[in-house]
C-alpha positions in Angstrom: -3.7 1.5 -17.0 -5.2 0.5 -13.4 -6.9 2.7 -11.4 -7.5 1.9 -7.6 -7.9 4.0 -4.3 -5.4 5.1 -1.6 -7.0 6.1 1.0 -9.6 8.4 -0.9 -7.2 9.3 -3.9 -7.8 7.5 -6.9 -4.0 6.3 -8.3 -3.6 4.9 -11.9 -0.6 2.2 -12.4 0.3 0.1 -15.1 -0.8 -3.5 -14.9 1.9 -5.6 -12.3 2.3 -2.9 -10.3 2.5 -4.0 -6.5 0.4 -1.7 -4.1 3.7 -0.8 -1.7 4.5 0.9 -5.1 1.1 2.5 -5.5 2.2 4.2 -1.7 4.8 5.9 -3.0 2.6 7.1 -6.1 0.1 8.2 -4.0 1.9 10.4 -1.4 4.9 9.6 1.0 5.0 5.7 0.6 4.2 5.1 4.0 1.8 2.1 5.2 1.5 2.6 9.0 2.7 4.8 11.9 4.7 3.1 14.5 4.1 2.9 18.0 6.3 5.7 18.6 4.4 7.4 16.2 6.9 7.4 13.2 5.7 6.6 9.7 6.7 3.3 8.4 7.2 2.5 4.7 7.7 -0.8 2.8 11.6 -2.3 3.7 12.3 -5.7 2.6 10.2 -6.4 0.0 9.4 -9.8 0.0 7.4 -10.1 3.2 9.3 -10.7 6.1 9.4 -7.4 7.4 5.8 -6.8 7.9 6.4 -2.9 7.7 3.8 -2.4 4.5 0.6 -3.8 6.2 -2.2 -2.2 4.6 -5.9 -3.1 4.6 -6.9 -3.8 1.0 -10.9 -4.1 0.3 -10.9 -5.1 4.1 -8.1 -7.4 4.5 -4.8 -6.9 5.9 -2.5 -7.4 3.8 1.4 -7.2 3.0 1.3 -4.5 -0.1 4.7 -5.5 -1.3 3.2 -8.9 -1.8 -0.1 -8.0 -3.5 -0.4 -7.0 -7.0 -2.6 -3.9 -8.0 -6.1 -4.6 -9.4 -9.3 -2.3 -11.0 -11.3 -1.0 -8.3 -9.1 -1.9 -5.3 -9.1 0.0 -2.4 -6.3 0.6 0.2 -6.0 2.1 3.8 -3.2 2.7 5.2 -3.1 3.0 9.2 -2.8 5.7 10.5 
């Protein structure tokens, strides 16, 4: 199992798991808050919609296109 940190919470996932899937395991699956205040979650799963933007180890990345790695730190937008 791989251990990563999602918003301060330790999450354990199988090798090959996307960060988008880890967001669901860590809570409500959302990655950011829209301008209107609604929580947003991955939609297309292939990087086109940009709804899954998160900060991974200090860099903005797409959660659906990123595979989890041991020790990774993921932060969603409040």
